[in-house]
Each structure stands twice: as structure tokens, then as C-alpha cells.
C-alpha positions in Angstrom: 57.4 44.8 20.2 53.8 44.0 21.8 52.9 41.0 19.1 56.3 39.5 20.2 55.5 39.9 24.0 52.0 38.6 23.6 53.6 35.2 21.8 56.2 35.2 24.5 53.5 35.2 27.1 51.4 32.4 25.7 54.5 30.2 25.1 55.5 30.9 28.8 55.7 27.8 30.9 53.0 29.3 33.5 50.7 29.5 30.7 51.7 25.9 29.4 51.3 24.5 32.9 47.7 25.9 33.3 46.3 24.5 29.8 47.8 21.1 31.1 46.1 21.1 34.2 42.9 22.3 32.9 42.8 19.3 30.1 43.4 16.6 32.7 40.4 18.1 35.0 38.4 17.9 32.1 39.1 14.7 31.1 38.7 13.3 34.7 35.3 15.0 34.9 34.4 13.6 31.5 35.6 10.1 32.5 33.7 10.1 35.6 30.3 11.1 34.0 30.8 8.2 31.3 31.6 6.0 33.9 28.6 6.9 36.2 26.4 6.3 32.9 27.7 3.0 32.0 27.0 2.1 35.5 23.2 3.1 35.0 22.9 1.4 32.1 24.5 -2.1 33.1 23.3 -2.1 36.4 20.8 -5.1 36.7 17.0 -4.6 36.8 15.7 -4.7 40.6 12.8 -7.1 40.7 10.0 -6.3 42.9 8.7 -9.4 44.7 5.8 -8.2 45.8 6.6 -6.3 48.7 5.3 -2.9 47.6 2.5 -1.0 49.0 0.3 -1.6 46.1 0.9 -5.2 45.4 1.5 -4.4 41.7 4.5 -5.8 39.9 5.8 -3.5 37.2 9.5 -4.3 37.2 9.5 -6.3 34.0 12.3 -5.0 31.4 11.3 -3.1 28.6 14.0 -4.1 26.4 13.1 -7.4 26.5 9.8 -6.7 25.4 11.1 -4.7 22.7 13.4 -7.5 21.7 10.3 -9.9 21.7 8.2 -7.2 19.5 11.0 -7.1 17.0 11.1 -10.8 16.6 7.4 -11.0 16.3 7.5 -8.2 13.9 10.0 -10.2 11.8 7.9 -13.3 11.7 4.4 -11.7 10.9 6.1 -9.7 8.1 8.1 -12.7 6.7 6.9 -13.3 3.1 7.0 -17.4 4.0 4.7 -16.7 6.6 2.2 -14.6 4.8 2.3 -17.4 2.3 1.5 -19.9 4.8 -1.5 -17.9 5.9 -2.8 -17.7 2.4 -2.6 -21.5 2.1 -4.5 -22.0 5.1 -7.3 -19.3 4.1 -7.6 -21.2 1.0 -7.6 -24.5 2.3 -10.3 -23.5 5.1 -12.6 -21.7 2.3 -12.4 -25.1 -0.1 -13.4 -27.1 3.1 -16.3 -24.8 3.6 -17.3 -25.5 -0.1 -16.7 -29.1 -0.1 -18.9 -29.5 3.2 -21.9 -28.5 1.3 -21.9 -31.5 -0.8 -24.7 -34.1 0.1 -22.1 -37.1 0.6 -20.5 -35.3 2.6 -22.8 -33.6 4.8 -24.4 -37.2 5.6 -21.0 -38.4 6.6 -20.8 -37.9 10.4 -16.8 -38.7 10.5 -15.8 -36.5 7.5 -17.9 -33.7 9.4 -16.2 -34.1 12.8 -12.6 -34.3 10.8 -13.4 -31.0 9.0 -14.6 -29.3 12.4 -11.2 -30.2 13.7 -9.4 -29.0 10.8 -11.3 -25.8 11.1 -10.7 -25.2 14.5 -7.1 -25.7 14.2 -7.1 -23.2 11.6 -9.0 -20.9 13.6 -6.4 -21.1 16.5 -3.6 -20.2 14.1 -5.6 -17.3 12.8 -6.2 -16.2 16.5 -2.4 -16.5 17.4 -2.0 -14.4 14.0 -4.2 -11.7 15.5 -2.4 -11.9 18.9 0.8 -11.8 17.3 -0.3 -8.4 15.5 -1.8 -7.0 18.3 1.8 -7.5 20.3 3.5 -6.2 17.8 1.5 -3.2 16.8 0.6 -2.2 20.0 -1.4 1.3 19.7 -1.0 1.2 16.1 -3.3 -1.4 15.6 -6.5 0.5 16.4 -5.5 2.7 13.4 -5.1 0.1 11.0 -8.4 -1.0 9.4 -7.2 -4.2 7.8 -5.7 -5.7 11.1 -9.3 -4.7 12.7 -11.0 -6.4 10.0 -8.9 -9.7 10.6 -9.8 -9.4 14.3 -13.4 -9.0 13.7 -13.5 -12.2 11.4 -11.5 -14.0 14.2 -14.1 -13.0 17.0 -17.3 -13.8 14.5 -15.6 -17.4 14.1 -15.2 -17.9 17.3 -18.6 -16.7 18.0 -20.1 -19.2 15.5 -18.4 -22.4 17.3 -20.7 -21.6 20.1 -23.9 -20.2 18.3 -25.2 -22.7 15.9 -27.0 -19.9 13.8 -23.8 -18.1 13.2 -22.1 -21.0 11.5 -23.0 -19.8 8.3 -20.8 -16.6 8.8 -17.5 -18.6 9.0 -17.2 -18.6 5.3 -16.4 -14.7 5.9 -12.8 -15.9 6.5 -12.5 -16.0 2.8 -12.7 -12.1 2.9 -9.0 -12.4 4.6 -7.6 -12.5 1.0 -8.4 -8.9 0.8 -6.1 -8.2 3.6 -3.2 -10.6 2.3 -3.2 -9.8 -1.4 -2.1 -6.1 -2.3 -3.8 -6.1 -5.4 -7.1 -7.0 -3.8 -6.5 -4.3 -1.0 -6.1 -1.7 -3.9 -9.2 -2.6 -5.5 -10.9 -2.3 -2.2 -9.2 0.9 -1.4 -10.1 2.3 -4.9 -14.0 1.3 -4.3 -14.2 3.0 -1.0 -12.6 6.2 -2.5 -15.2 6.6 -5.0 -17.9 5.9 -2.9 -19.3 9.9 -3.2 -19.0 9.3 -6.8 -21.1 5.7 -7.2 -23.4 7.1 -4.6 -24.3 10.1 -6.8 -24.6 7.7 -9.9 -26.9 5.4 -8.1 -28.9 8.5 -7.3 -29.4 9.1 -10.8 -30.1 5.5 -11.7 -32.9 5.7 -8.9 -34.3 8.6 -10.4 -34.3 7.5 -13.8 -35.9 4.1 -12.5 -38.8 5.8 -10.4 -39.7 7.8 -13.5 -39.9 5.2 -16.0 -41.3 3.2 -13.4 -44.4 5.7 -13.0 -44.6 6.0 -16.9 -44.6 2.2 -17.3 -47.4 1.7 -14.6 -49.5 4.1 -15.9 -49.3 3.0 -19.5 -48.8 -0.9 -19.3 -50.8 -1.7 -15.6 -53.9 -3.4 -17.6 -52.2 -5.5 -20.0 -52.0 -8.8 -17.5 -55.8 -8.2 -16.8 -56.5 -7.8 -20.5 -54.7 -11.1 -21.2 -51.8 -9.5 -23.6 -49.1 -10.2 -21.0 -48.2 -13.6 -19.7 -47.1 -12.1 -16.1 -48.4 -9.1 -14.4 -45.1 -7.1 -15.3 -46.6 -3.5 -14.7 -49.8 -4.0 -12.5 -48.4 -2.0 -9.6 -45.2 0.4 -8.7 -43.2 -2.4 -7.0 -43.9 -4.9 -9.7 -42.9 -2.1 -12.3 -39.4 -1.5 -10.6 -38.6 -5.1 -10.3 -39.4 -5.8 -13.8 -37.4 -2.3 -15.2 -34.5 -4.1 -12.8 -34.8 -7.1 -14.9 -34.6 -4.8 -18.3 -31.9 -3.4 -17.0 -30.1 -6.4 -16.4 -31.1 -7.3 -20.1 -32.2 -10.5 -18.5 -34.9 -11.6 -21.4 -36.2 -8.1 -22.0 -36.9 -9.1 -25.5 -39.7 -11.3 -24.8 -41.3 -8.7 -22.4 -40.8 -6.2 -25.1 -42.5 -8.2 -27.5 -45.7 -9.0 -25.6 -46.1 -5.2 -24.8 -45.8 -4.1 -28.5 -48.2 -6.6 -29.7 -50.6 -4.1 -28.3 -48.8 -1.2 -28.2 -46.6 -1.1 -31.0 -45.0 2.2 -30.6 -43.4 1.0 -27.2 -40.2 -0.6 -28.5 -39.1 3.1 -28.3 -39.9 3.7 -24.7 -37.9 0.1 -23.7 -34.8 1.1 -26.0 -34.5 4.6 -24.4 -34.7 3.2 -20.8 -32.1 0.7 -21.7 -29.4 3.0 -23.1 -30.0 5.4 -20.2 -29.7 2.5 -17.5 -27.8 -0.2 -19.0 -25.7 1.3 -21.1 -24.8 5.0 -19.7 -25.2 4.8 -15.8 -23.8 1.2 -15.4 -20.8 2.3 -17.6 -20.4 5.5 -15.6 -20.0 3.2 -12.7 -17.3 1.0 -14.1 -15.6 4.3 -15.6 -15.4 5.9 -12.0 -13.8 2.7 -10.6 -11.3 2.5 -13.6 -10.5 5.9 -12.8 -10.2 5.4 -9.1 -7.7 2.4 -9.8 -5.6 4.9 -12.0 -5.4 7.5 -9.5 -4.7 5.0 -6.8 -1.4 3.4 -9.1 -0.4 7.0 -9.6 -0.3 7.8 -6.1 1.9 4.4 -5.4 4.3 5.3 -8.2 4.5 9.0 -6.7 5.0 7.5 -3.0 7.8 4.7 -4.8 9.8 7.2 -6.6 9.2 10.7 -4.9 7.3 12.3 -7.9 4.2 14.3 -8.1 0.6 12.8 -9.0 1.2 14.5 -12.3 4.8 13.4 -12.8 3.9 10.1 -12.0 0.8 10.1 -14.4 3.1 11.5 -17.4 5.8 8.6 -16.6 3.1 6.1 -16.5 1.6 7.5 -20.1 5.3 7.5 -21.2 6.0 3.9 -19.9 3.1 2.6 -21.7 3.9 4.5 -25.0 7.5 2.8 -24.8 5.7 -0.6 -24.2 4.1 -0.2 -27.6 7.2 0.2 -29.6 8.5 -2.6 -31.9 11.6 -4.4 -31.1 13.5 -2.9 -33.7 13.0 0.8 -32.4 13.9 -0.1 -29.1 17.0 -1.5 -30.3 17.7 1.6 -32.2 17.1 3.8 -29.2 19.4 1.5 -27.1 22.1 1.8 -30.1 21.8 5.6 -29.9 22.1 5.9 -26.4 25.6 4.0 -26.6 26.8 5.9 -29.4 26.0 9.2 -27.2 27.9 7.8 -24.2 31.0 6.7 -26.5 30.9 10.1 -27.8 30.7 11.7 -24.4 33.5 9.3 -23.1 35.6 10.5 -26.2 34.9 14.2 -25.1 36.0 13.1 -21.6 39.5 11.8 -22.5 40.2 14.5 -25.3 39.4 17.1 -22.3 41.9 15.0 -20.0 44.7 15.1 -22.8 44.4 18.7 -23.1 44.4 19.3 -19.3 47.6 17.2 -19.1 49.4 19.3 -21.9 48.1 22.4 -19.9 49.4 21.1 -16.6 52.8 20.0 -18.4 53.1 23.6 -20.3 52.5 25.2 -16.7 55.2 22.8 -15.1 57.5 23.8 -17.7 56.9 27.5 -17.2 57.0 27.4 -13.4 60.2 25.5 -13.5 61.8 27.8 -15.9 60.9 30.9 -13.9 62.5 29.0 -10.6 65.7 28.5 -12.8 65.7 32.2 -13.8 65.1 33.2 -10.2 68.3 30.9 -9.0 70.3 32.2 -11.6 69.5 35.9 -10.5 70.2 35.2 -7.0 73.2 33.5 -8.1 74.7 36.2 -9.9 73.7 38.7 -7.5 75.6 36.7 -4.9 78.7 36.7 -7.0 78.7 40.3 -7.3 
């Protein structure tokens, strides 16, 4: 019996004692390694007192620094801290506006108080930037918003020394862009469509140049002849300025009426220019910006819910359509869903009952078969 002999060898006392010694040696070795690891981790850091050859002290504990960084990160990412910074930005911006009032500018004491408050707020902003640098580390240079905040702080400190730069202190109001998410989205959308806006501006400049040359050649003598109250089209630069005023719809009708008194057909050129510049090109810029905001919204939904941009757009459209439903229709939809869930629950209960009946039937069959097999075994023993 070779199998029986192998089993007997495995269960022999010698084999069991060998296995026991192997387990004991392995346990001792692992215990020694873990004890050594704990000693290395828990041993106190040996601080260098400046006795090395280079004279540099690099013995600070990195773990303590990481703990401080985490604490600083918790502070700067706290919602209450953000609200506090926003309040300071609002107060600082309001003070710059109030300081322009003549009654305030002529009061030296109030100006001195404003300067003290402005310096205190600037110190808070500086501390915030230092905290961001300490927490972010190398990642700080990759965050454009943090760099923007730091530049504003640097310009503010420079304006305290150079009087000609004091006018740039109002740039601190731009920090609203870095703190308010909606404003940041608008800025990101604007930067994302800069190529499209640049192409539209090139088209606008082309239209302006063509019509400037045309207007200068047609109407350059009107002022000299006394038909207009100002020299609107005497030179190319004056024509460009006049067309920009017309494009902005700023009192363009007065200019058009003055020109039409001499050239009655000139209204057609004015209408064509206004439609092409003010109504078409400017609205193209607005459409591009709106489209960029929509794309940004889709991207945010895709990142938030793990969807693709197409799925996020479909979900956004579906959400918009659902928001337009009436209250009664929404109630009908909710009631239909509740009925569907009740029907599904009834089906689950019915399937569970069928399963219980099946289990009971199988139990009875198994018990009967066992009873038959026992009765047959008893009859054979009796025989």
C-alpha cells in the first residue's frame, strides 16, 4: 500500500518534530526582524549640534514638518478661513473707494487710519501666501491662481515704498477671482476661448479697416464744406474712432443724419456696418463665451460623476427638460415609480414564497428517500 506508507511517513513523530522546529525558527527570525524595525522607527532622532565638517544642520525631523503642513492645509482649506479672507478683500476694496471721496482725502487722520488698516490686511494676505507656499511646496509653482495671489501681494508691498505704484493697490480686488469658484470658471472659460475670440477680433478689425477706408474716401470733405459739426471722416484715424463709436451705438443716428443731408443714400452704408459689426460680430463673441461656459459645465459634471462629456451634456439637457415639467407631471412620475417598486416587491415576495414551497417539497422528498433507505437497510439486516 504505497499511499498508506506515505501517509504514515507524513504522520511520523520525526516528521512532526522537524516541522515544529522549522515553525519555531521562522517565528524567531520574523520576530527579530520586526523588533529591529520597531527599534529603527522608534529610536530618537540624533540632532547634530553643528559639529560636522560642513557646519550645516539638516537634522530636523521630516515627520514633524509633515504634521505642520497638514495642520496648515486644514487651516487654509477651511471654509471659515476662506470666508474670512473674502471679508477682508471686500473691506479692503471698499476702503479704496471711500478714500477717493474729497472729504476723506482732506482728513489726514482718516487717511492715516486707512493706511494702518490697509497695512494690517496686507500682512494677513502675506501670511496667507506664506502658508500656501509652505503647504503646497513644489506644487505651488504649478497653480496659477496661487501665483496670481502672490504677485498681487508683492505689488502691494512694492506700492507701500513707491508712491507711483499706490494706484495698483486696488488690484487686490482681483483676489475675488481666486476665491469665488463661479468667477474662476468665467475666467477659465475666457482663457479657453482666446483663439476663437482672437479670430473674431481679426474679422472685426478687417471689417473696420474696409469701412474706414470707404468712409474716408466718401465723406472726408463734409466737415470742410460745413455739413457736419465735427470732423468725423477727415482722416483714417478719425474715421476708425467714429466707426467704433457707431459700432457701440453711441449717438450714431446724429452722425448718420448729418451725412444723409448731403448724401441721402449714406443710410444704407451705416445700416450695413452696424449690422455686420454690432449685431453679428459682437454677438459671435458672446456666443463663443457662452459655449465655453457650457463646455466647462459639462467637464465639471463629467469629473464629478465620472461621465464622458457627451453623457454629461445629455444629462444636463435631460435635467433642464425635467426642470420645465409641471408639478402635476412630476407627481405622476413619482407615483408611477412607486407603483413599479411595489410591483417589484410583490414579485420578490411571490418568488420567495415559491422558493420556500420548493425547499419544503425537496425536504420532504429527501426525508422520504432517507427513510426508505433506512428501512431497506433494516430489512437486509433482519434477513
